[in-house]
N, CA, C and O atoms as a GROMACS GRO file, in nm:
protein
  592
    1MET      N    1   1.384  -0.053  -7.883
    1MET     CA    2   1.444   0.074  -7.853
    1MET      C    3   1.569   0.050  -7.769
    1MET      O    4   1.576  -0.041  -7.687
    2THR      N    5   1.663   0.133  -7.792
    2THR     CA    6   1.786   0.125  -7.715
    2THR      C    7   1.765   0.200  -7.585
    2THR      O    8   1.662   0.264  -7.564
    3ASP      N    9   1.867   0.191  -7.497
    3ASP     CA   10   1.859   0.263  -7.370
    3ASP      C   11   1.859   0.414  -7.393
    3ASP      O   12   1.812   0.491  -7.309
    4ALA      N   13   1.912   0.457  -7.508
    4ALA     CA   14   1.914   0.599  -7.542
    4ALA      C   15   1.783   0.644  -7.603
    4ALA      O   16   1.765   0.763  -7.630
    5GLY      N   17   1.690   0.552  -7.627
    5GLY     CA   18   1.560   0.588  -7.681
    5GLY      C   19   1.550   0.580  -7.832
    5GLY      O   20   1.449   0.622  -7.888
    6LYS      N   21   1.651   0.527  -7.902
    6LYS     CA   22   1.646   0.514  -8.047
    6LYS      C   23   1.588   0.380  -8.084
    6LYS      O   24   1.606   0.280  -8.014
    7LEU      N   25   1.519   0.382  -8.193
    7LEU     CA   26   1.460   0.259  -8.246
    7LEU      C   27   1.570   0.180  -8.315
    7LEU      O   28   1.645   0.235  -8.396
    8GLN      N   29   1.579   0.054  -8.286
    8GLN     CA   30   1.683  -0.030  -8.342
    8GLN      C   31   1.622  -0.163  -8.378
    8GLN      O   32   1.539  -0.218  -8.306
    9TRP      N   33   1.666  -0.214  -8.492
    9TRP     CA   34   1.616  -0.342  -8.536
    9TRP      C   35   1.706  -0.452  -8.485
    9TRP      O   36   1.828  -0.445  -8.497
   10LEU      N   37   1.644  -0.553  -8.426
   10LEU     CA   38   1.720  -0.666  -8.373
   10LEU      C   39   1.659  -0.795  -8.426
   10LEU      O   40   1.542  -0.801  -8.466
   11GLU      N   41   1.740  -0.894  -8.424
   11GLU     CA   42   1.687  -1.024  -8.462
   11GLU      C   43   1.598  -1.070  -8.347
   11GLU      O   44   1.609  -1.022  -8.234
   12GLN      N   45   1.514  -1.162  -8.378
   12GLN     CA   46   1.415  -1.206  -8.281
   12GLN      C   47   1.482  -1.260  -8.154
   12GLN      O   48   1.436  -1.227  -8.044
   13SER      N   49   1.584  -1.341  -8.164
   13SER     CA   50   1.649  -1.400  -8.047
   13SER      C   51   1.716  -1.291  -7.962
   13SER      O   52   1.709  -1.293  -7.839
   14GLU      N   53   1.780  -1.194  -8.032
   14GLU     CA   54   1.843  -1.083  -7.960
   14GLU      C   55   1.738  -0.996  -7.894
   14GLU      O   56   1.757  -0.951  -7.781
   15SER      N   57   1.628  -0.972  -7.961
   15SER     CA   58   1.518  -0.892  -7.906
   15SER      C   59   1.461  -0.959  -7.781
   15SER      O   60   1.432  -0.892  -7.681
   16LYS      N   61   1.446  -1.092  -7.787
   16LYS     CA   62   1.392  -1.168  -7.673
   16LYS      C   63   1.488  -1.156  -7.554
   16LYS      O   64   1.443  -1.138  -7.441
   17ARG      N   65   1.619  -1.167  -7.579
   17ARG     CA   66   1.718  -1.159  -7.472
   17ARG      C   67   1.713  -1.021  -7.406
   17ARG      O   68   1.717  -1.013  -7.283
   18VAL      N   69   1.704  -0.913  -7.482
   18VAL     CA   70   1.698  -0.778  -7.430
   18VAL      C   71   1.568  -0.758  -7.352
   18VAL      O   72   1.570  -0.700  -7.243
   19THR      N   73   1.459  -0.803  -7.405
   19THR     CA   74   1.328  -0.789  -7.339
   19THR      C   75   1.328  -0.866  -7.207
   19THR      O   76   1.278  -0.815  -7.107
   20ASP      N   77   1.382  -0.986  -7.207
   20ASP     CA   78   1.388  -1.066  -7.084
   20ASP      C   79   1.477  -1.000  -6.978
   20ASP      O   80   1.443  -1.000  -6.860
   21ALA      N   81   1.589  -0.943  -7.021
   21ALA     CA   82   1.680  -0.876  -6.928
   21ALA      C   83   1.613  -0.754  -6.866
   21ALA      O   84   1.626  -0.728  -6.746
   22ARG      N   85   1.540  -0.678  -6.953
   22ARG     CA   86   1.470  -0.560  -6.898
   22ARG      C   87   1.359  -0.602  -6.803
   22ARG      O   88   1.338  -0.536  -6.702
   23ALA      N   89   1.288  -0.711  -6.831
   23ALA     CA   90   1.181  -0.759  -6.743
   23ALA      C   91   1.240  -0.806  -6.610
   23ALA      O   92   1.182  -0.783  -6.504
   24ALA      N   93   1.356  -0.873  -6.617
   24ALA     CA   94   1.422  -0.918  -6.494
   24ALA      C   95   1.466  -0.799  -6.410
   24ALA      O   96   1.452  -0.800  -6.288
   25ALA      N   97   1.519  -0.695  -6.477
   25ALA     CA   98   1.561  -0.575  -6.406
   25ALA      C   99   1.442  -0.506  -6.341
   25ALA      O  100   1.451  -0.460  -6.227
   26ALA      N  101   1.329  -0.499  -6.412
   26ALA     CA  102   1.208  -0.438  -6.357
   26ALA      C  103   1.156  -0.520  -6.240
   26ALA      O  104   1.108  -0.464  -6.141
   27ALA      N  105   1.166  -0.651  -6.250
   27ALA     CA  106   1.121  -0.738  -6.141
   27ALA      C  107   1.208  -0.717  -6.017
   27ALA      O  108   1.158  -0.715  -5.905
   28LYS      N  109   1.339  -0.700  -6.040
   28LYS     CA  110   1.429  -0.675  -5.927
   28LYS      C  111   1.396  -0.542  -5.860
   28LYS      O  112   1.395  -0.533  -5.737
   29VAL      N  113   1.368  -0.439  -5.941
   29VAL     CA  114   1.331  -0.308  -5.885
   29VAL      C  115   1.202  -0.320  -5.804
   29VAL      O  116   1.193  -0.266  -5.693
   30ALA      N  117   1.103  -0.391  -5.858
   30ALA     CA  118   0.976  -0.410  -5.788
   30ALA      C  119   0.997  -0.490  -5.659
   30ALA      O  120   0.937  -0.461  -5.556
   31GLU      N  121   1.083  -0.592  -5.667
   31GLU     CA  122   1.113  -0.674  -5.550
   31GLU      C  123   1.180  -0.590  -5.442
   31GLU      O  124   1.146  -0.602  -5.324
   32LYS      N  125   1.275  -0.506  -5.482
   32LYS     CA  126   1.345  -0.420  -5.386
   32LYS      C  127   1.248  -0.319  -5.325
   32LYS      O  128   1.255  -0.292  -5.205
   33ALA      N  129   1.158  -0.263  -5.405
   33ALA     CA  130   1.059  -0.168  -5.353
   33ALA      C  131   0.968  -0.237  -5.252
   33ALA      O  132   0.935  -0.179  -5.148
   34ALA      N  133   0.927  -0.360  -5.281
   34ALA     CA  134   0.841  -0.435  -5.189
   34ALA      C  135   0.917  -0.465  -5.059
   34ALA      O  136   0.861  -0.455  -4.950
   35ALA      N  137   1.045  -0.502  -5.072
   35ALA     CA  138   1.126  -0.530  -4.953
   35ALA      C  139   1.144  -0.404  -4.870
   35ALA      O  140   1.136  -0.409  -4.747
   36ASP      N  141   1.170  -0.290  -4.937
   36ASP     CA  142   1.184  -0.163  -4.865
   36ASP      C  143   1.055  -0.127  -4.791
   36ASP      O  144   1.059  -0.082  -4.677
   37LYS      N  145   0.942  -0.146  -4.858
   37LYS     CA  146   0.812  -0.115  -4.796
   37LYS      C  147   0.788  -0.205  -4.675
   37LYS      O  148   0.741  -0.159  -4.571
   38ALA      N  149   0.821  -0.334  -4.689
   38ALA     CA  150   0.803  -0.427  -4.577
   38ALA      C  151   0.894  -0.388  -4.461
   38ALA      O  152   0.853  -0.396  -4.345
   39ALA      N  153   1.017  -0.347  -4.491
   39ALA     CA  154   1.109  -0.305  -4.386
   39ALA      C  155   1.058  -0.180  -4.315
   39ALA      O  156   1.068  -0.169  -4.193
   40GLN      N  157   1.002  -0.085  -4.392
   40GLN     CA  158   0.947   0.036  -4.331
   40GLN      C  159   0.828   0.002  -4.242
   40GLN      O  160   0.815   0.056  -4.132
   41GLU      N  161   0.741  -0.089  -4.288
   41GLU     CA  162   0.626  -0.129  -4.208
   41GLU      C  163   0.671  -0.201  -4.081
   41GLU      O  164   0.613  -0.181  -3.974
   42ALA      N  165   0.774  -0.285  -4.093
   42ALA     CA  166   0.825  -0.356  -3.976
   42ALA      C  167   0.885  -0.257  -3.876
   42ALA      O  168   0.866  -0.270  -3.755
   43ALA      N  169   0.959  -0.157  -3.927
   43ALA     CA  170   1.017  -0.056  -3.839
   43ALA      C  171   0.908   0.024  -3.770
   43ALA      O  172   0.919   0.055  -3.651
   44ALA      N  173   0.802   0.059  -3.843
   44ALA     CA  174   0.691   0.134  -3.784
   44ALA      C  175   0.621   0.050  -3.677
   44ALA      O  176   0.585   0.102  -3.572
   45LYS      N  177   0.603  -0.080  -3.704
   45LYS     CA  178   0.540  -0.168  -3.607
   45LYS      C  179   0.628  -0.182  -3.482
   45LYS      O  180   0.579  -0.181  -3.370
   46ALA      N  181   0.759  -0.196  -3.503
   46ALA     CA  182   0.850  -0.207  -3.389
   46ALA      C  183   0.846  -0.079  -3.304
   46ALA      O  184   0.848  -0.087  -3.182
   47ALA      N  185   0.841   0.036  -3.369
   47ALA     CA  186   0.834   0.163  -3.296
   47ALA      C  187   0.703   0.171  -3.217
   47ALA      O  188   0.702   0.215  -3.102
   48ALA      N  189   0.593   0.128  -3.280
   48ALA     CA  190   0.464   0.130  -3.211
   48ALA      C  191   0.466   0.032  -3.092
   48ALA      O  192   0.414   0.064  -2.985
   49ASP      N  193   0.524  -0.086  -3.112
   49ASP     CA  194   0.535  -0.183  -3.003
   49ASP      C  195   0.620  -0.128  -2.889
   49ASP      O  196   0.587  -0.146  -2.772
   50GLN      N  197   0.729  -0.062  -2.924
   50GLN     CA  198   0.816  -0.004  -2.822
   50GLN      C  199   0.743   0.106  -2.746
   50GLN      O  200   0.756   0.117  -2.624
   51ALA      N  201   0.666   0.188  -2.817
   51ALA     CA  202   0.590   0.295  -2.751
   51ALA      C  203   0.485   0.235  -2.658
   51ALA      O  204   0.463   0.286  -2.548
   52ALA      N  205   0.419   0.127  -2.703
   52ALA     CA  206   0.319   0.062  -2.618
   52ALA      C  207   0.384   0.000  -2.495
   52ALA      O  208   0.330   0.007  -2.385
   53ALA      N  209   0.502  -0.061  -2.514
   53ALA     CA  210   0.573  -0.120  -2.400
   53ALA      C  211   0.614  -0.011  -2.301
   53ALA      O  212   0.606  -0.031  -2.180
   54GLU      N  213   0.659   0.103  -2.351
   54GLU     CA  214   0.698   0.214  -2.264
   54GLU      C  215   0.576   0.268  -2.188
   54GLU      O  216   0.585   0.299  -2.069
   55ALA      N  217   0.463   0.278  -2.258
   55ALA     CA  218   0.340   0.325  -2.191
   55ALA      C  219   0.299   0.225  -2.082
   55ALA      O  220   0.257   0.266  -1.974
   56ALA      N  221   0.310   0.096  -2.111
   56ALA     CA  222   0.274  -0.005  -2.011
   56ALA      C  223   0.370   0.002  -1.892
   56ALA      O  224   0.327  -0.013  -1.778
   57ARG      N  225   0.499   0.024  -1.918
   57ARG     CA  226   0.597   0.037  -1.810
   57ARG      C  227   0.565   0.158  -1.723
   57ARG      O  228   0.572   0.150  -1.600
   58GLN      N  229   0.530   0.270  -1.788
   58GLN     CA  230   0.496   0.391  -1.712
   58GLN      C  231   0.369   0.370  -1.629
   58GLN      O  232   0.360   0.416  -1.515
   59ALA      N  233   0.272   0.300  -1.686
   59ALA     CA  234   0.149   0.273  -1.612
   59ALA      C  235   0.178   0.183  -1.492
   59ALA      O  236   0.124   0.204  -1.383
   60ALA      N  237   0.264   0.082  -1.512
   60ALA     CA  238   0.300  -0.006  -1.401
   60ALA      C  239   0.376   0.072  -1.293
   60ALA      O  240   0.355   0.051  -1.174
   61ALA      N  241   0.464   0.161  -1.336
   61ALA     CA  242   0.539   0.242  -1.240
   61ALA      C  243   0.444   0.334  -1.163
   61ALA      O  244   0.459   0.352  -1.042
   62ALA      N  245   0.346   0.392  -1.233
   62ALA     CA  246   0.249   0.479  -1.166
   62ALA      C  247   0.165   0.398  -1.066
   62ALA      O  248   0.136   0.446  -0.956
   63ALA      N  249   0.126   0.277  -1.105
   63ALA     CA  250   0.049   0.192  -1.014
   63ALA      C  251   0.132   0.155  -0.892
   63ALA      O  252   0.080   0.154  -0.780
   64GLU      N  253   0.260   0.125  -0.912
   64GLU     CA  254   0.348   0.091  -0.800
   64GLU      C  255   0.365   0.212  -0.708
   64GLU      O  256   0.363   0.197  -0.585
   65THR      N  257   0.381   0.330  -0.766
   65THR     CA  258   0.394   0.451  -0.685
   65THR      C  259   0.267   0.473  -0.603
   65THR      O  260   0.274   0.507  -0.484
   66ALA      N  261   0.151   0.455  -0.665
   66ALA     CA  262   0.024   0.472  -0.593
   66ALA      C  263   0.014   0.370  -0.481
   66ALA      O  264  -0.032   0.402  -0.371
   67ARG      N  265   0.056   0.245  -0.506
   67ARG     CA  266   0.052   0.141  -0.404
   67ARG      C  267   0.144   0.177  -0.287
   67ARG      O  268   0.108   0.159  -0.171
   68GLN      N  269   0.263   0.228  -0.320
   68GLN     CA  270   0.357   0.267  -0.215
   68GLN      C  271   0.302   0.384  -0.134
   68GLN      O  272   0.318   0.388  -0.012
   69GLN      N  273   0.236   0.478  -0.201
   69GLN     CA  274   0.178   0.592  -0.129
   69GLN      C  275   0.066   0.545  -0.036
   69GLN      O  276   0.053   0.594   0.076
   70GLN      N  277  -0.016   0.450  -0.085
   70GLN     CA  278  -0.123   0.397   0.000
   70GLN      C  279  -0.064   0.324   0.119
   70GLN      O  280  -0.115   0.336   0.231
   71ALA      N  281   0.044   0.246   0.097
   71ALA     CA  282   0.106   0.174   0.206
   71ALA      C  283   0.166   0.272   0.307
   71ALA      O  284   0.156   0.251   0.428
   72ALA      N  285   0.228   0.379   0.256
   72ALA     CA  286   0.285   0.480   0.346
   72ALA      C  287   0.175   0.549   0.427
   72ALA      O  288   0.190   0.574   0.546
   73ALA      N  289   0.063   0.578   0.360
   73ALA     CA  290  -0.049   0.642   0.431
   73ALA      C  291  -0.105   0.548   0.537
   73ALA      O  292  -0.137   0.591   0.648
   74ALA      N  293  -0.116   0.420   0.503
   74ALA     CA  294  -0.166   0.322   0.601
   74ALA      C  295  -0.069   0.310   0.718
   74ALA      O  296  -0.111   0.300   0.834
   75ALA      N  297   0.061   0.310   0.688
   75ALA     CA  298   0.160   0.301   0.796
   75ALA      C  299   0.154   0.425   0.884
   75ALA      O  300   0.165   0.415   1.007
   76ALA      N  301   0.137   0.542   0.822
   76ALA     CA  302   0.127   0.666   0.900
   76ALA      C  303   0.002   0.664   0.987
   76ALA      O  304   0.004   0.706   1.102
   77ALA      N  305  -0.108   0.614   0.930
   77ALA     CA  306  -0.232   0.606   1.007
   77ALA      C  307  -0.217   0.508   1.124
   77ALA      O  308  -0.271   0.530   1.232
   78ALA      N  309  -0.143   0.399   1.100
   78ALA     CA  310  -0.123   0.301   1.207
   78ALA      C  311  -0.037   0.359   1.319
   78ALA      O  312  -0.052   0.320   1.435
   79LYS      N  313   0.053   0.452   1.284
   79LYS     CA  314   0.139   0.512   1.385
   79LYS      C  315   0.063   0.609   1.475
   79LYS      O  316   0.104   0.635   1.588
   80VAL      N  317  -0.047   0.663   1.423
   80VAL     CA  318  -0.126   0.755   1.504
   80VAL      C  319  -0.196   0.671   1.610
   80VAL      O  320  -0.281   0.588   1.579
   81GLN      N  321  -0.161   0.693   1.732
   81GLN     CA  322  -0.215   0.612   1.840
   81GLN      C  323  -0.341   0.676   1.896
   81GLN      O  324  -0.354   0.798   1.904
   82ALA      N  325  -0.431   0.590   1.935
   82ALA     CA  326  -0.551   0.638   2.001
   82ALA      C  327  -0.511   0.689   2.139
   82ALA      O  328  -0.420   0.635   2.202
   83PRO      N  329  -0.576   0.792   2.184
   83PRO     CA  330  -0.540   0.843   2.316
   83PRO      C  331  -0.561   0.736   2.423
   83PRO      O  332  -0.659   0.662   2.420
   84VAL      N  333  -0.470   0.730   2.517
   84VAL     CA  334  -0.479   0.633   2.625
   84VAL      C  335  -0.578   0.684   2.728
   84VAL      O  336  -0.565   0.794   2.780
   85ARG      N  337  -0.677   0.601   2.755
   85ARG     CA  338  -0.779   0.639   2.852
   85ARG      C  339  -0.757   0.560   2.981
   85ARG      O  340  -0.735   0.439   2.975
   86PRO      N  341  -0.762   0.624   3.092
   86PRO     CA  342  -0.745   0.549   3.216
   86PRO      C  343  -0.863   0.456   3.238
   86PRO      O  344  -0.973   0.482   3.191
   87ALA      N  345  -0.839   0.347   3.310
   87ALA     CA  346  -0.944   0.249   3.336
   87ALA      C  347  -1.055   0.308   3.423
   87ALA      O  348  -1.172   0.270   3.411
   88ALA      N  349  -1.020   0.398   3.507
   88ALA     CA  350  -1.119   0.463   3.594
   88ALA      C  351  -1.077   0.609   3.609
   88ALA      O  352  -0.960   0.642   3.587
   89PRO      N  353  -1.170   0.694   3.645
   89PRO     CA  354  -1.131   0.833   3.664
   89PRO      C  355  -1.023   0.844   3.772
   89PRO      O  356  -1.019   0.766   3.867
   90ALA      N  357  -0.937   0.941   3.754
   90ALA     CA  358  -0.828   0.960   3.850
   90ALA      C  359  -0.886   0.988   3.989
   90ALA      O  360  -0.984   1.059   4.007
   91ALA      N  361  -0.819   0.929   4.085
   91ALA     CA  362  -0.865   0.948   4.223
   91ALA      C  363  -0.841   1.092   4.266
   91ALA      O  364  -0.739   1.151   4.231
   92PRO      N  365  -0.936   1.149   4.342
   92PRO     CA  366  -0.915   1.284   4.391
   92PRO      C  367  -0.790   1.290   4.478
   92PRO      O  368  -0.746   1.188   4.532
   93SER      N  369  -0.734   1.406   4.489
   93SER     CA  370  -0.612   1.425   4.568
   93SER      C  371  -0.635   1.372   4.709
   93SER      O  372  -0.737   1.400   4.772
   94GLY      N  373  -0.539   1.294   4.759
   94GLY     CA  374  -0.552   1.237   4.892
   94GLY      C  375  -0.622   1.103   4.894
   94GLY      O  376  -0.633   1.042   5.000
   95CYS      N  377  -0.669   1.055   4.778
   95CYS     CA  378  -0.736   0.925   4.770
   95CYS      C  379  -0.644   0.825   4.701
   95CYS      O  380  -0.570   0.860   4.610
   96ASP      N  381  -0.650   0.700   4.746
   96ASP     CA  382  -0.563   0.596   4.689
   96ASP      C  383  -0.612   0.559   4.549
   96ASP      O  384  -0.730   0.529   4.531
   97PRO      N  385  -0.522   0.561   4.448
   97PRO     CA  386  -0.563   0.532   4.310
   97PRO      C  387  -0.592   0.384   4.284
   97PRO      O  388  -0.634   0.350   4.173
   98ASN      N  389  -0.573   0.296   4.382
   98ASN     CA  390  -0.603   0.154   4.363
   98ASN      C  391  -0.751   0.123   4.381
   98ASN      O  392  -0.793   0.009   4.360
   99TYR      N  393  -0.829   0.223   4.418
   99TYR     CA  394  -0.971   0.200   4.447
   99TYR      C  395  -1.056   0.304   4.374
   99TYR      O  396  -1.011   0.416   4.348
  100ALA      N  397  -1.181   0.265   4.343
  100ALA     CA  398  -1.276   0.356   4.278
  100ALA      C  399  -1.411   0.340   4.344
  100ALA      O  400  -1.438   0.239   4.409
  101GLY      N  401  -1.496   0.439   4.328
  101GLY     CA  402  -1.632   0.432   4.382
  101GLY      C  403  -1.647   0.509   4.511
  101GLY      O  404  -1.756   0.558   4.542
  102ALA      N  405  -1.541   0.521   4.585
  102ALA     CA  406  -1.539   0.600   4.708
  102ALA      C  407  -1.394   0.640   4.731
  102ALA      O  408  -1.302   0.573   4.683
  103CYS      N  409  -1.372   0.746   4.804
  103CYS     CA  410  -1.236   0.791   4.831
  103CYS      C  411  -1.179   0.708   4.945
  103CYS      O  412  -1.223   0.718   5.060
  104VAL      N  413  -1.078   0.626   4.910
  104VAL     CA  414  -1.006   0.550   5.012
  104VAL      C  415  -0.885   0.636   5.046
  104VAL      O  416  -0.798   0.656   4.962
  105PRO      N  417  -0.879   0.686   5.170
  105PRO     CA  418  -0.768   0.776   5.204
  105PRO      C  419  -0.634   0.703   5.203
  105PRO      O  420  -0.627   0.582   5.223
  106ILE      N  421  -0.530   0.779   5.180
  106ILE     CA  422  -0.396   0.724   5.185
  106ILE      C  423  -0.352   0.735   5.330
  106ILE      O  424  -0.337   0.845   5.384
  107ALA      N  425  -0.330   0.619   5.394
  107ALA     CA  426  -0.293   0.617   5.535
  107ALA      C  427  -0.211   0.492   5.563
  107ALA      O  428  -0.191   0.409   5.474
  108SER      N  429  -0.163   0.480   5.687
  108SER     CA  430  -0.085   0.360   5.722
  108SER      C  431  -0.174   0.237   5.722
  108SER      O  432  -0.125   0.127   5.694
  109ASP      N  433  -0.303   0.253   5.752
  109ASP     CA  434  -0.400   0.142   5.746
  109ASP      C  435  -0.538   0.202   5.728
  109ASP      O  436  -0.572   0.304   5.788
  110VAL      N  437  -0.617   0.137   5.643
  110VAL     CA  438  -0.755   0.179   5.619
  110VAL      C  439  -0.842   0.057   5.638
  110VAL      O  440  -0.809  -0.052   5.591
  111ASP      N  441  -0.955   0.075   5.707
  111ASP     CA  442  -1.050  -0.034   5.728
  111ASP      C  443  -1.187   0.012   5.684
  111ASP      O  444  -1.211   0.131   5.664
  112CYS      N  445  -1.277  -0.084   5.669
  112CYS     CA  446  -1.414  -0.052   5.630
  112CYS      C  447  -1.487   0.006   5.752
  112CYS      O  448  -1.478  -0.047   5.863
  113ALA      N  449  -1.559   0.114   5.728
  113ALA     CA  450  -1.635   0.178   5.837
  113ALA      C  451  -1.742   0.080   5.883
  113ALA      O  452  -1.808   0.016   5.801
  114GLY      N  453  -1.759   0.069   6.015
  114GLY     CA  454  -1.860  -0.020   6.072
  114GLY      C  455  -1.810  -0.162   6.085
  114GLY      O  456  -1.885  -0.250   6.129
  115GLY      N  457  -1.685  -0.187   6.047
  115GLY     CA  458  -1.631  -0.323   6.060
  115GLY      C  459  -1.550  -0.336   6.187
  115GLY      O  460  -1.559  -0.250   6.275
  116SER      N  461  -1.472  -0.442   6.198
  116SER     CA  462  -1.396  -0.469   6.319
  116SER      C  463  -1.254  -0.414   6.314
  116SER      O  464  -1.176  -0.437   6.406
  117GLY      N  465  -1.218  -0.343   6.205
  117GLY     CA  466  -1.082  -0.291   6.191
  117GLY      C  467  -1.053  -0.180   6.288
  117GLY      O  468  -1.144  -0.116   6.342
  118ASN      N  469  -0.921  -0.156   6.311
  118ASN     CA  470  -0.881  -0.059   6.411
  118ASN      C  471  -0.824   0.070   6.350
  118ASN      O  472  -0.762   0.150   6.421
  119GLY      N  473  -0.845   0.092   6.215
  119GLY     CA  474  -0.803   0.218   6.154
  119GLY      C  475  -0.653   0.233   6.148
  119GLY      O  476  -0.582   0.132   6.147
  120PRO      N  477  -0.603   0.348   6.144
  120PRO     CA  478  -0.656   0.476   6.189
  120PRO      C  479  -0.751   0.543   6.091
  120PRO      O  480  -0.815   0.642   6.128
  121ALA      N  481  -0.763   0.493   5.963
  121ALA     CA  482  -0.855   0.557   5.869
  121ALA      C  483  -0.963   0.457   5.830
  121ALA      O  484  -0.942   0.336   5.834
  122TYR      N  485  -1.080   0.512   5.791
  122TYR     CA  486  -1.194   0.426   5.756
  122TYR      C  487  -1.254   0.475   5.623
  122TYR      O  488  -1.243   0.592   5.587
  123VAL      N  489  -1.317   0.381   5.554
  123VAL     CA  490  -1.387   0.415   5.429
  123VAL      C  491  -1.525   0.352   5.433
  123VAL      O  492  -1.542   0.238   5.477
  124ARG      N  493  -1.624   0.428   5.384
  124ARG     CA  494  -1.759   0.376   5.374
  124ARG      C  495  -1.774   0.324   5.231
  124ARG      O  496  -1.755   0.400   5.136
  125GLY      N  497  -1.806   0.196   5.213
  125GLY     CA  498  -1.810   0.129   5.082
  125GLY      C  499  -1.948   0.125   5.022
  125GLY      O  500  -2.040   0.185   5.076
  126PRO      N  501  -1.962   0.058   4.916
  126PRO     CA  502  -1.862  -0.032   4.857
  126PRO      C  503  -1.759   0.045   4.772
  126PRO      O  504  -1.785   0.154   4.721
  127VAL      N  505  -1.638  -0.017   4.759
  127VAL     CA  506  -1.532   0.038   4.675
  127VAL      C  507  -1.488  -0.072   4.578
  127VAL      O  508  -1.483  -0.190   4.613
  128THR      N  509  -1.458  -0.029   4.456
  128THR     CA  510  -1.410  -0.124   4.355
  128THR      C  511  -1.258  -0.124   4.356
  128THR      O  512  -1.195  -0.018   4.353
  129VAL      N  513  -1.200  -0.244   4.361
  129VAL     CA  514  -1.055  -0.256   4.359
  129VAL      C  515  -1.011  -0.253   4.212
  129VAL      O  516  -1.045  -0.343   4.135
  130ILE      N  517  -0.936  -0.148   4.174
  130ILE     CA  518  -0.892  -0.136   4.034
  130ILE      C  519  -0.741  -0.153   4.022
  130ILE      O  520  -0.687  -0.149   3.912
  131GLY      N  521  -0.674  -0.171   4.130
  131GLY     CA  522  -0.530  -0.192   4.131
  131GLY      C  523  -0.499  -0.303   4.229
  131GLY      O  524  -0.556  -0.412   4.221
  132THR      N  525  -0.410  -0.276   4.321
  132THR     CA  526  -0.373  -0.373   4.424
  132THR      C  527  -0.449  -0.338   4.551
  132THR      O  528  -0.456  -0.222   4.591
  133ASP      N  529  -0.507  -0.440   4.614
  133ASP     CA  530  -0.585  -0.419   4.737
  133ASP      C  531  -0.488  -0.412   4.855
  133ASP      O  532  -0.476  -0.505   4.934
  134ILE      N  533  -0.418  -0.298   4.866
  134ILE     CA  534  -0.310  -0.286   4.965
  134ILE      C  535  -0.362  -0.281   5.109
  134ILE      O  536  -0.286  -0.309   5.202
  135TYR      N  537  -0.488  -0.247   5.128
  135TYR     CA  538  -0.542  -0.238   5.263
  135TYR      C  539  -0.625  -0.361   5.300
  135TYR      O  540  -0.675  -0.369   5.412
  136GLY      N  541  -0.640  -0.457   5.210
  136GLY     CA  542  -0.716  -0.579   5.239
  136GLY      C  543  -0.864  -0.554   5.259
  136GLY      O  544  -0.927  -0.617   5.344
  137LEU      N  545  -0.922  -0.463   5.181
  137LEU     CA  546  -1.064  -0.430   5.195
  137LEU      C  547  -1.154  -0.532   5.126
  137LEU      O  548  -1.272  -0.540   5.159
  138ASP      N  549  -1.103  -0.608   5.032
  138ASP     CA  550  -1.182  -0.705   4.955
  138ASP      C  551  -1.150  -0.845   5.006
  138ASP      O  552  -1.070  -0.918   4.946
  139ASN      N  553  -1.212  -0.883   5.118
  139ASN     CA  554  -1.181  -1.012   5.182
  139ASN      C  555  -1.218  -1.132   5.095
  139ASN      O  556  -1.146  -1.232   5.095
  140ASP      N  557  -1.328  -1.124   5.021
  140ASP     CA  558  -1.370  -1.239   4.939
  140ASP      C  559  -1.310  -1.236   4.798
  140ASP      O  560  -1.341  -1.322   4.716
  141ARG      N  561  -1.228  -1.139   4.769
  141ARG     CA  562  -1.154  -1.126   4.643
  141ARG      C  563  -1.244  -1.128   4.519
  141ARG      O  564  -1.210  -1.189   4.417
  142ASP      N  565  -1.359  -1.062   4.528
  142ASP     CA  566  -1.449  -1.051   4.410
  142ASP      C  567  -1.436  -0.919   4.340
  142ASP      O  568  -1.513  -0.890   4.249
  143GLY      N  569  -1.342  -0.836   4.379
  143GLY     CA  570  -1.317  -0.708   4.314
  143GLY      C  571  -1.390  -0.592   4.380
  143GLY      O  572  -1.373  -0.478   4.338
  144VAL      N  573  -1.470  -0.620   4.482
  144VAL     CA  574  -1.544  -0.514   4.552
  144VAL      C  575  -1.514  -0.526   4.701
  144VAL      O  576  -1.527  -0.634   4.758
  145GLY      N  577  -1.474  -0.416   4.764
  145GLY     CA  578  -1.445  -0.417   4.907
  145GLY      C  579  -1.548  -0.338   4.985
  145GLY      O  580  -1.623  -0.257   4.930
  146CYS      N  581  -1.548  -0.362   5.113
  146CYS     CA  582  -1.642  -0.295   5.205
  146CYS      C  583  -1.787  -0.307   5.157
  146CYS      O  584  -1.861  -0.209   5.150
  147GLU      N  585  -1.826  -0.428   5.124
  147GLU     CA  586  -1.959  -0.451   5.066
  147GLU      C  587  -2.069  -0.443   5.171
  147GLU      O  588  -2.184  -0.421   5.134
  148ARG      N  589  -2.042  -0.460   5.298
  148ARG     CA  590  -2.146  -0.461   5.401
  148ARG      C  591  -2.155  -0.331   5.473
  148ARG      O  592  -2.237  -0.315   5.563
   0.00000   0.00000   0.00000
């Protein structure tokens, strides 16, 4: 048959040449279709890979953001300071804050009551030295004055 669809008689060699040419053309069409299909599949795979890479990037970014938020929260928590507590209760008004356990009056000189000191002020002990022993009440320097 011709390309126009008419039946035509050909010699065997001519018929073989036409048949071979048509088979080669059909093979080329099939080859091109297979190549197009492979290209489409490769493009689809590349798009899927790109989408997966983008999802992984977003997940990593979200994890980094969460890590930064946790670090910021930890830093904020570290900045919150515990209230400062005094080592001993505040001395009552008129009492020296360097001593605890008894009120050591604030005066030019304080001695232990019942001792050999000459005052003018006296304290009945024992008293704990929590600061500087400005009156020399802790003679043996063990942290407690007026022990006797």
